[in-house]
C-alpha positions as CSV (number, residue, x, y, z in Angstrom):
1,M,-4.9,2.4,23.5
2,N,-8.6,2.8,23.4
3,R,-10.5,6.0,24.5
4,R,-11.4,4.6,28.0
5,D,-7.9,3.4,28.6
6,F,-6.7,6.9,27.6
7,L,-9.1,8.5,30.1
8,Q,-8.1,6.2,33.0
9,N,-4.3,6.6,32.3
10,T,-4.7,10.4,31.9
11,A,-6.4,10.7,35.2
12,L,-3.8,8.7,37.0
13,A,-0.9,10.4,35.3
14,T,-2.3,13.9,36.0
15,V,-2.4,13.0,39.7
16,A,1.2,11.9,39.5
17,V,2.3,15.0,37.8
18,G,0.4,17.2,40.2
19,A,1.9,15.4,43.2
20,G,5.4,15.8,41.7
21,T,6.1,12.1,41.6
22,A,7.8,10.3,38.7
23,L,5.6,8.5,36.1
24,V,5.8,4.8,36.1
25,D,7.7,3.0,33.3
26,S,4.8,1.4,31.4
27,P,3.8,1.0,27.8
28,A,1.0,3.5,28.3
29,F,3.5,6.2,29.2
30,A,6.4,5.2,27.0
31,A,8.4,8.1,25.5
32,P,6.6,9.3,22.4
33,V,8.2,9.2,19.0
34,D,9.1,12.6,17.7
35,E,7.2,12.7,14.5
36,D,9.4,15.5,13.1
37,K,12.5,13.2,13.1
38,D,11.2,10.4,10.9
39,K,9.3,11.9,8.0
40,G,10.8,9.7,5.3
41,A,12.4,10.6,2.0
42,P,12.1,14.1,0.6
43,I,9.1,14.6,-1.7
44,N,9.5,17.2,-4.5
45,C,6.3,19.2,-4.7
46,A,4.6,21.7,-7.0
47,V,1.8,24.1,-6.2
48,I,-0.6,25.0,-9.1
49,G,-2.5,28.3,-8.4
50,L,-0.7,31.0,-6.4
51,G,-3.7,32.8,-4.9
52,P,-4.1,33.1,-1.1
53,Q,-4.6,29.4,-0.6
54,G,-1.7,28.5,-2.8
55,K,0.6,30.8,-0.8
56,E,-0.7,29.2,2.5
57,L,0.1,25.8,1.1
58,M,3.6,26.8,0.2
59,A,4.2,28.2,3.6
60,S,2.9,25.0,5.3
61,L,5.0,22.8,3.0
62,S,8.1,24.8,3.8
63,K,7.6,24.0,7.5
64,T,7.5,20.2,7.0
65,G,11.2,19.9,6.3
66,Y,10.8,17.2,3.7
67,M,8.3,18.5,1.1
68,P,10.2,21.2,-0.8
69,V,8.3,23.2,-3.3
70,V,10.4,22.9,-6.4
71,A,7.9,24.5,-8.8
72,A,5.1,26.9,-8.6
73,C,2.6,27.6,-11.4
74,D,0.2,30.4,-12.2
75,T,-0.9,32.0,-15.5
76,Y,-0.5,35.6,-14.2
77,K,2.9,36.8,-15.3
78,S,3.5,39.9,-13.2
79,E,7.1,39.5,-12.0
80,A,6.5,41.5,-8.8
81,W,3.3,39.5,-8.0
82,L,5.0,36.2,-8.6
83,K,8.0,37.1,-6.4
84,K,5.7,38.0,-3.5
85,A,3.5,34.9,-4.1
86,T,6.6,32.6,-3.8
87,E,8.3,34.2,-0.8
88,S,8.1,31.0,1.2
89,A,9.6,29.0,-1.7
90,P,12.2,31.3,-3.2
91,N,14.0,28.4,-4.9
92,A,10.9,27.2,-6.7
93,A,10.9,27.4,-10.5
94,V,8.0,29.7,-11.6
95,I,6.0,28.2,-14.5
96,D,3.0,29.5,-16.4
97,D,1.8,26.1,-17.9
98,Y,0.9,23.3,-15.4
99,R,1.6,20.7,-18.1
100,K,5.3,21.4,-17.8
101,I,5.1,20.3,-14.1
102,L,3.3,17.1,-15.1
103,D,6.1,16.3,-17.6
104,D,8.8,16.7,-14.9
105,A,9.6,13.3,-13.5
106,N,11.4,14.8,-10.5
107,I,8.1,16.3,-9.2
108,K,6.3,13.6,-7.3
109,A,3.3,15.5,-5.7
110,V,1.0,18.2,-7.0
111,F,-1.1,20.6,-5.0
112,V,-4.0,22.1,-6.9
113,A,-5.1,25.4,-5.5
114,T,-6.6,27.1,-8.5
115,P,-10.2,28.5,-8.4
116,S,-12.6,25.6,-7.9
117,H,-14.0,25.8,-11.4
118,K,-10.6,25.1,-12.9
119,H,-9.8,22.0,-10.8
120,K,-11.2,19.3,-13.1
121,Q,-8.8,19.3,-16.0
122,I,-5.7,19.9,-13.9
123,V,-6.5,17.2,-11.5
124,L,-7.4,14.6,-14.2
125,D,-4.2,15.4,-16.1
126,A,-2.1,15.2,-12.9
127,I,-3.6,11.8,-12.0
128,A,-3.0,10.6,-15.6
129,A,0.6,11.7,-15.3
130,G,1.0,9.5,-12.2
131,K,1.4,12.3,-9.7
132,H,0.3,12.2,-6.1
133,V,-2.5,14.8,-6.0
134,Y,-3.8,17.0,-3.2
135,C,-6.9,18.9,-4.4
136,E,-8.2,21.8,-2.4
137,A,-11.8,21.6,-1.2
138,P,-14.3,21.8,-2.7
139,L,-13.3,19.4,-5.4
140,A,-15.2,21.4,-8.0
141,H,-18.1,23.9,-8.5
142,T,-20.5,21.5,-10.0
143,A,-21.7,18.0,-9.1
144,E,-20.7,16.6,-12.5
145,E,-17.1,17.8,-12.2
146,T,-16.9,16.7,-8.6
147,I,-17.9,13.1,-9.5
148,A,-15.4,13.0,-12.4
149,I,-12.6,14.1,-10.1
150,A,-13.6,11.8,-7.2
151,K,-13.8,8.8,-9.5
152,A,-10.4,9.5,-11.0
153,G,-8.9,10.0,-7.6
154,A,-10.4,6.7,-6.3
155,A,-8.9,4.9,-9.3
156,S,-5.5,6.5,-9.0
157,K,-2.6,4.2,-8.2
158,A,-0.9,7.2,-6.5
159,V,-2.1,9.0,-3.4
160,F,-5.2,11.3,-3.9
161,A,-6.2,13.6,-1.1
162,T,-8.9,16.3,-0.6
163,G,-8.0,19.4,1.3
164,L,-10.5,18.9,4.1
165,Q,-7.8,20.0,6.5
166,Y,-9.7,19.6,9.8
167,R,-9.8,15.8,9.2
168,A,-6.0,15.8,9.9
169,N,-6.1,18.4,12.7
170,K,-5.1,16.8,16.0
171,Q,-7.4,19.0,18.0
172,H,-10.5,18.0,16.0
173,N,-9.5,14.3,16.1
174,H,-9.0,14.6,19.9
175,V,-12.4,16.1,20.5
176,R,-14.0,13.6,18.2
177,N,-12.9,10.8,20.5
178,F,-15.4,12.2,23.1
179,M,-18.4,12.3,20.9
180,G,-19.7,9.1,22.5
181,D,-19.7,10.7,25.9
182,L,-22.4,13.1,24.7
183,K,-24.5,10.0,25.2
184,T,-27.5,11.4,23.2
185,A,-26.4,13.9,20.6
186,I,-29.2,16.4,20.2
187,G,-27.6,18.6,17.5
188,G,-25.0,21.3,17.0
189,R,-24.2,24.5,15.3
190,A,-21.3,26.3,13.6
191,Q,-20.6,29.7,12.1
192,W,-18.1,31.6,10.1
193,H,-18.3,35.4,10.4
194,K,-15.6,37.5,8.7
195,R,-16.2,41.0,7.4
196,G,-14.9,41.7,3.9
197,T,-15.9,41.7,0.3
198,W,-14.8,39.0,-2.1
199,M,-14.5,41.6,-4.9
200,R,-10.8,42.3,-5.6
201,G,-9.3,45.1,-7.7
202,A,-6.7,44.6,-10.4
203,P,-4.7,46.7,-13.0
204,T,-6.7,45.4,-15.9
205,D,-10.3,44.4,-16.5
206,E,-9.1,40.9,-17.7
207,R,-7.2,40.4,-14.5
208,Q,-10.0,41.6,-12.4
209,N,-12.4,39.2,-14.1
210,E,-10.0,36.4,-13.3
211,L,-9.6,37.3,-9.7
212,N,-13.4,37.7,-9.0
213,W,-14.5,34.2,-9.9
214,R,-15.9,33.8,-6.4
215,V,-18.6,36.4,-6.8
216,R,-20.1,34.9,-10.0
217,R,-22.7,32.1,-9.8
218,D,-21.4,30.3,-12.9
219,T,-18.0,29.8,-11.4
220,S,-18.5,29.9,-7.6
221,P,-20.3,27.6,-5.2
222,G,-20.7,30.6,-2.9
223,L,-20.1,30.8,0.9
224,M,-21.4,27.2,1.4
225,G,-18.9,25.8,-1.1
226,E,-15.9,27.9,-0.5
227,V,-16.1,28.2,3.3
228,G,-19.0,26.2,4.8
229,I,-17.7,22.9,3.3
230,H,-15.1,22.5,6.0
231,Q,-17.5,23.0,8.9
232,L,-20.3,21.0,7.4
233,D,-17.7,18.2,6.8
234,I,-16.9,18.3,10.6
235,A,-20.6,17.8,11.3
236,S,-20.9,14.7,9.1
237,W,-17.6,13.4,10.4
238,F,-18.3,13.9,14.1
239,L,-21.9,12.6,13.9
240,N,-20.7,9.8,11.6
241,K,-23.8,10.3,9.4
242,L,-24.6,11.9,6.1
243,P,-27.4,14.5,5.9
244,V,-30.9,13.7,4.7
245,S,-32.1,17.2,3.9
246,V,-31.3,20.9,4.0
247,T,-33.3,24.0,4.3
248,A,-31.4,27.2,3.6
249,F,-31.7,31.0,3.1
250,G,-29.4,33.7,1.9
251,G,-29.2,37.3,0.8
252,T,-26.9,40.1,-0.4
253,Y,-27.0,42.8,2.2
254,A,-23.7,44.8,2.0
255,F,-21.9,44.0,-1.2
256,G,-24.5,43.8,-4.0
257,G,-23.2,47.1,-5.3
258,D,-19.8,45.6,-5.8
259,G,-21.1,43.1,-8.3
260,M,-21.7,40.2,-5.9
261,Q,-23.9,37.6,-7.6
262,V,-23.6,35.1,-4.7
263,P,-25.2,35.9,-1.3
264,D,-22.9,37.6,1.2
265,T,-24.9,36.0,4.1
266,V,-26.3,32.5,4.4
267,Q,-28.1,30.3,6.9
268,C,-28.7,26.6,6.7
269,M,-30.5,23.9,8.7
270,I,-29.1,20.5,7.8
271,E,-31.0,17.5,9.1
272,Y,-29.2,14.2,9.9
273,P,-30.8,10.8,10.6
274,G,-32.4,10.5,14.0
275,N,-33.9,14.1,13.7
276,I,-30.6,15.6,14.5
277,R,-30.3,19.1,13.2
278,F,-27.1,21.1,12.6
279,M,-27.5,24.9,12.2
280,Y,-25.0,26.8,10.2
281,D,-24.5,30.4,9.2
282,A,-21.8,32.4,7.4
283,T,-21.4,36.0,6.5
284,L,-19.1,38.5,4.8
285,V,-21.0,41.4,6.4
286,S,-20.0,41.0,10.1
287,S,-17.1,39.6,12.1
288,Y,-19.1,39.4,15.3
289,S,-18.1,36.3,17.3
290,G,-15.9,34.8,14.6
291,A,-16.0,31.1,13.8
292,Y,-16.6,27.9,15.8
293,E,-18.2,24.5,15.8
294,M,-20.3,23.2,18.7
295,F,-22.0,19.8,19.4
296,M,-24.5,19.3,22.2
297,G,-25.6,16.2,24.1
298,D,-27.5,15.4,27.2
299,R,-24.3,14.8,29.3
300,L,-22.0,17.4,27.9
301,S,-21.2,19.6,24.9
302,V,-18.0,20.5,23.1
303,L,-17.0,23.7,21.4
304,M,-14.0,24.2,19.0
305,R,-12.2,27.2,17.7
306,D,-9.6,25.9,15.2
307,Q,-6.8,24.7,17.6
308,R,-8.6,25.2,20.9
309,A,-11.5,23.3,22.4
310,W,-13.6,23.2,25.5
311,M,-15.9,20.7,27.1
312,F,-19.0,21.9,29.0
313,K,-20.5,19.3,31.4
314,E,-24.0,19.1,32.8
315,G,-24.2,19.4,36.5
316,D,-25.8,15.9,36.8
317,S,-23.5,14.1,34.4
318,E,-21.1,11.4,35.7
319,L,-17.4,12.1,35.9
320,L,-15.2,10.7,33.2
321,G,-12.2,10.6,35.6
322,W,-9.8,13.1,34.3
323,E,-11.7,16.3,34.1
324,V,-11.4,17.2,37.8
325,Y,-7.6,17.7,37.2
326,A,-8.0,19.6,33.9
327,K,-7.7,23.4,33.5
328,K,-11.0,25.2,33.4
329,Q,-11.7,28.5,31.7
330,P,-14.7,30.8,31.3
331,L,-15.6,31.2,27.7
332,S,-17.7,34.0,26.1
333,I,-18.3,34.6,22.4
334,G,-19.3,38.2,21.9
335,E,-21.9,38.9,24.6
336,E,-22.9,35.2,24.8
337,N,-21.6,33.5,27.9
338,F,-21.0,29.8,27.4
339,G,-20.1,29.2,31.0
340,T,-16.9,27.5,32.3
341,G,-15.4,24.9,30.1
342,I,-12.8,22.2,30.5
343,M,-9.9,22.9,28.2
344,M,-9.3,19.9,25.8
345,V,-5.7,19.4,24.8
346,A,-4.6,17.4,21.8
347,D,-1.6,15.0,22.3
348,A,-2.4,14.8,26.0
349,T,-1.0,11.3,26.3
350,Q,2.3,12.4,24.7
351,L,2.6,15.4,26.9
352,I,2.0,13.2,30.0
353,A,4.6,10.8,28.9
354,Q,7.1,13.7,28.8
355,G,6.2,14.5,32.4
356,K,4.2,17.6,31.4
357,A,0.7,18.7,32.5
358,P,-1.5,19.1,29.4
359,S,-3.4,21.9,31.0
360,E,-0.2,23.9,31.3
361,V,1.3,23.2,27.9
362,G,-1.8,23.3,25.8
363,T,-2.2,22.4,22.1
364,D,0.7,23.4,19.8
365,I,-1.2,26.1,17.8
366,T,1.8,26.8,15.5
367,K,1.0,23.5,13.7
368,T,-2.1,24.7,11.9
369,A,-4.8,22.4,10.5
370,L,-3.4,23.1,7.0
371,Y,0.1,22.1,8.1
372,Q,-1.1,18.9,9.6
373,S,-3.2,18.1,6.4
374,V,-0.2,18.5,4.0
375,D,2.1,16.6,6.5
376,W,-0.4,13.7,6.6
377,F,-0.4,13.7,2.8
378,G,3.3,13.4,2.8
379,K,3.1,10.5,5.3
380,S,0.6,8.8,3.1
381,I,3.1,8.9,0.3
382,N,6.2,7.9,2.2
383,K,4.7,5.4,4.7
384,N,1.7,4.1,2.8
385,E,-0.7,5.5,5.4
386,K,-4.3,6.1,4.5
387,V,-5.1,9.7,3.8
388,K,-7.4,11.4,6.3
389,A,-9.6,12.7,3.4
390,G,-9.6,10.9,0.1
391,A,-11.8,10.7,-2.9
392,L,-14.9,9.5,-1.2
393,E,-14.7,12.0,1.7
394,G,-14.1,14.8,-0.9
395,L,-17.1,13.7,-3.0
396,Q,-19.4,13.6,0.0
397,A,-18.3,16.9,1.5
398,T,-18.5,18.7,-1.8
399,I,-21.9,17.4,-2.7
400,V,-23.3,18.4,0.7
401,A,-21.8,21.9,0.2
402,L,-23.1,22.3,-3.4
403,K,-26.6,21.2,-2.5
404,C,-26.6,23.6,0.5
405,N,-25.6,26.4,-1.9
406,E,-28.4,25.3,-4.3
407,A,-30.9,25.5,-1.4
408,V,-29.6,29.0,-0.5
409,L,-30.1,30.2,-4.1
410,T,-33.5,28.6,-4.8
411,G,-34.9,29.0,-1.3
412,K,-36.3,25.5,-1.6
413,P,-35.6,22.5,0.7
414,I,-33.6,19.7,-0.8
415,A,-33.7,16.1,0.1
416,F,-30.4,14.3,-0.3
417,E,-30.3,11.1,-2.3
418,K,-28.1,8.2,-1.2
419,A,-26.7,7.8,-4.7
420,W,-25.2,11.3,-4.6
421,F,-22.7,10.1,-1.9
422,E,-21.5,7.0,-3.7
423,L,-18.6,6.7,-6.1
424,G,-20.5,4.1,-8.1
């Protein structure tokens, strides 16, 4: 079903639901397949790197029902810490050398969640061992290592995925279907505001040095690489363009005394073809107004907050057909009033097929973007489906983030070169 058919059928079905009548028996409204019932064969998995992201990965894998974590790897040998880190996978073997995982033929898929500057050798070894590999984003902390990983991933006979989790998120995919209705995209903006230092304490100086890789310029791609990569990737994906230049600024305002070498606050203006500009800012200093992504056009604009989304229509824009029946909700971020938005619900067609009103049910926020990302990776393995974010997407997103970080650090504009985005 194409997008226009979806809109027409949604409008008709919403009328039927609102009137209390039965939905007609047609292919458009056939009972949806419960994806949770047919996942395919179990896939034994291992997670390498048991920091915060590694723990989140294990928690998400445990919810899939078919991707058991049978091994977890980290070089830190504190028994109490390892026990806490593997709470969601209590039956996993705890290993301190990732090469033992690669030697285990029973382990089919490997998730690499180590610090970014340690990705390269682990990923290359895992690919050489014939494992399916899911590498967290960014692929690496330098362009050279990013290219090496991406080329190996593209050449792999097994599945290679990059952890650009929003690419698999149903809510973001749903909203992306409506980008054409903006008619003329004039730009967008996004932000990530979360108060808190990246400096972490530890029992020993050695352990503290290991934990604080994010604050050092030689091991960290900064806020743009570790955080901004995901929202900048949404911009390139939604606009279906790669950026042509970036102008950026940054500074350390609150945490310089903690030993922060990377800025704790950054602002970027990324230019896309057609003079479209996307504004981005991130900070560790303030939590004010949180995180979101917004795209604006001459007919309508859309705003997303993880698993929730709203459409804001111009008064003189034409009706798409379904929005008059949708739930509307005022939206304010901090003191900024965005007006009344139309709530956008992922899986609307499936909900309608079940006789439910999407505006009443809403998006299933229990299935996070990370959960959907690892689940899609599993589908790619079992059902030979194309991954949502593979080697090329990982290369392009990482290069954009790294160059934006470079612009922040140098204070100089950077023009992107087409060759940077090609696997060669």
